C-alpha positions as CSV (number, residue, x, y, z in Angstrom):
1,M,6.7,-7.1,-12.4
2,P,5.8,-5.5,-8.8
3,I,2.5,-5.4,-6.9
4,I,0.8,-3.1,-6.8
5,Y,-1.6,-2.1,-3.2
6,I,-3.5,0.8,-4.5
7,H,-5.6,2.1,-0.5
8,G,-9.3,2.7,-0.4
9,V,-10.8,6.3,-0.7
10,N,-10.5,6.8,3.0
11,T,-6.9,6.2,3.5
12,R,-5.3,9.0,5.3
13,L,-1.5,9.7,6.4
14,G,-1.0,9.5,10.2
15,Y,1.0,6.8,12.7
16,D,-1.9,4.1,11.3
17,Y,-1.6,4.7,7.9
18,D,2.5,3.7,8.6
19,K,2.1,1.0,10.8
20,D,-1.3,-0.8,8.7
21,L,1.1,-0.5,5.7
22,A,4.4,-2.2,7.2
23,A,2.2,-4.5,8.4
24,R,0.4,-5.2,4.7
25,N,3.5,-4.5,2.7
26,E,5.2,-7.5,5.1
27,M,2.4,-10.4,4.4
28,L,3.0,-9.5,1.1
29,Q,6.4,-10.4,1.3
30,R,5.8,-13.7,3.3
31,L,3.0,-15.3,2.3
32,I,3.0,-14.3,-2.2
33,L,7.4,-12.6,-2.9
34,D,9.7,-14.8,-0.6
35,P,7.7,-18.0,-1.7
36,L,7.5,-17.1,-5.3
37,A,11.5,-15.9,-4.9
38,A,11.5,-19.7,-4.0
39,E,9.7,-21.1,-6.9
40,G,12.0,-19.3,-9.5
41,E,14.5,-16.9,-10.4
42,R,12.4,-14.8,-12.3
43,F,10.0,-14.2,-9.8
44,K,13.3,-12.9,-6.7
45,G,13.3,-8.6,-7.6
46,M,9.2,-8.6,-7.0
47,K,8.6,-5.0,-5.7
48,I,5.8,-3.9,-3.7
49,V,4.6,-1.0,-4.5
50,N,1.9,1.4,-2.7
51,P,1.1,4.6,-4.4
52,Y,-0.7,6.6,-2.1
53,W,-3.7,9.2,-3.1
54,G,-5.1,10.4,0.1
55,D,-4.6,14.1,0.1
56,E,-6.5,13.9,-3.2
57,G,-9.9,12.8,-2.2
58,V,-12.2,15.0,-1.5
59,K,-12.2,18.5,-0.1
60,F,-15.0,20.2,1.7
61,M,-16.1,23.9,0.8
62,W,-15.6,26.2,3.7
63,N,-13.5,23.6,6.3
64,Q,-16.8,22.0,6.7
65,A,-18.2,25.1,8.0
66,T,-22.5,25.2,7.5
């Protein structure tokens, strides 16, 4: 059973995205997955999944030219 984190609508790839993703994954691992794994064998294989859909967001017509 994975933990699936769905990001918000204004998320785009770049340095901050990768940095924030790594920090969030570390926090979820430390605060949720590691304690759960200590509670029972069934929790030890849990993964964190971060689907990226930022490139599927709004595409402005004429590249925002007016």
